[in-house]
N, C-alpha and C positions, 0 to 999 in steps of 0.2 A: 503845334504850329502849321502842321498842314491842311489842320482839317478848317483853321482859322486864322488862314493867312494876313487877316489885319493887325492879328495881335502882335505883329512884330514892332507894330510902331510904341510899345511898350516895354520893348528889350531892346536894349543898346548892344549887346553883344551874349552871343550864348556858346559860353565856354566850357563844351563836353569833354569832360576827364572821363575814359575808359567808354568811348561813346559806343552803345549798344541799341540796334536795330535790327539787324541780324543775329541771329547764333549757332546759324547753320554750321560751322566749324568749328564750335565752341568742345574744349575736351573734356570739363569734370565732370568725374564719372559718376558723382551726386545727381548731378543736372540730369545726364545720361538716365541714370534708374528711373528718374519722376520721369523722362520721357518716353521709355520705352515698358514702361509699367504701369498697371492702371494703381497707382498709388494714390494719387489725389480723386479720383473716381472713391474709392474704397473708404477714403476719410471721409469725402463730402457724403457718403451715403452713410455712414457710421455716425454723421452728426459734426464731424471736426472743420470748422469753417477758416478757422484759425492755425497755423502753425508758428510755435515757437513765438507768440505774443510776447510783446515787448513789456517786461516784469516791472513790479513798482519798488526793486530795490537794485537800484543800476549799482550801486557802491558794491554789492555782493559777486558781479561780473571784476571789477577792481580788485577788489582785496585777494580774490581766489585769483587770480591772476600776476599780481604782485610776490604773493606767500607761494605759489606753485606753477612759477612760471612754466618748466621745463612739461610739467601736464598740459599747461596752457597753449605751450607751443605745441604739444602733440595735436588739440583741438583744431589749430591753425593751419598745419600740413595736413589734417583728414579730407577737406571735402577735394583738394587738388593735387596731395602727394610732392609738391613743392613748397615751400616758403625761402630758398636763397634770395627771392627779391624782398621779403618782409623784415619789417626792422622788431626783430623782436622784442628792443628793451620797451616797445611801445604798444606790446599786445595788454598791457592792464589797463588802459586808458583806452586801444578801442572796444574790448570786452566790456568795459563800463557802460557801453550803449549798445549790447548785445544781451539777448537775440531781440534782432530788429523785426522779427517774424514778417511773416506775407502770408497768403491764405493760399484754398485749396486752387480757387479760379485763378491765383499768377501760377502757380504750378502749373495747372493746364495751358495755360497761355506760353509758357514756356517750353512745352510739350509741343504744344502746334507750330512753334517757331523751329523746332528742330526738325519734325518729321513730316513738314508740308513738302519736303522734297526739291526744294531750292532756296534761294537768296531771295527772302523778301521779307517784308514789315508789314502784319497782316493786324488787322484788329481783332479779338476776340469772336471765337468760332462758337458760335451757341447751336450747332447742329442745323441742318436743313430747313425744319420747323420755326424753332425761332429765330435764325438768322432771316425767315421770310419778315417776323413778325418785326424785328431789329432795325436792320438793313435792306428791306424788302429786296432781300435776294437770298439765292438757296445757301452761296458763300458769303463769306466775310471778306468784306471790302480790304485791298492794303490800303496803306497810306501812301501817296503822292508826295515823297518827300523833294520834287521837284515845285511842290507849291510851297515852301516854306522860302519866305522874304526875311527875315531875321537873319540877321549877319552868325554867323555859326564858326566858333575856331575847335578843331579837336585835337586832343593831347591824349595817345594811348602808346601801349609798350610793346617791345617784340614778343614777352613772355606770357603776356594777358591770356589764361585760357579762356574766360570767357567773353572778352571783345576781342577775339582772333583779329587780329592784322587782316587775313587776306576778308573778313566782314569788315571791318573798316573801310577797307580799299574798296567794296562794293558802296556802301552807306557813300563814300565818296563822289563815285561815279553819279548815286543818284541825286545830288547837291547840286544846284545850279553853279554854274562856276563867278558870278557874281556873291553868291548868298557865304559859299567857302571862300572864307579871307584867310584862314590861317591851320593847317595840320601839320603836327610835329609828332612822330614816331621818338618815342623817349626809351 
């Protein structure tokens, strides 16, 4: 929405739940592992570009969690170490849609979001040579969130380990006053 502000004409209101722009303050150990190790680069070098792609059997996750809820609960606890805010009874439904999958490039973009050394929301950094080809600059540009014209409502939690309240507070400072029409900390 910042690269194409006129797209706002097609949006009545953008409701962002757990809005993530900067992830500088996130506290999920699995994301830190990806950020501070060459995990994604190794996977890409080995020819793995999809990580946990969505399977053809969504009912497997549902039945697995329905029949083995304590084990499923452990997997929910695994990434961030806390599921006191999760509705454990809904895990069979949630895991019916997992794994959602990602790509090695997504992992590298998360890494860049953590290791850049400050709060920012920047485009994917291809490296100096490819950045010149793609962006005509040696560094990846950051998004100008102040250019967003669509009305935005933010909903975020105090215990979110990925959309940390400090990062959401930073995001709010980047949006124009007339754009950010609502923000609620749940």
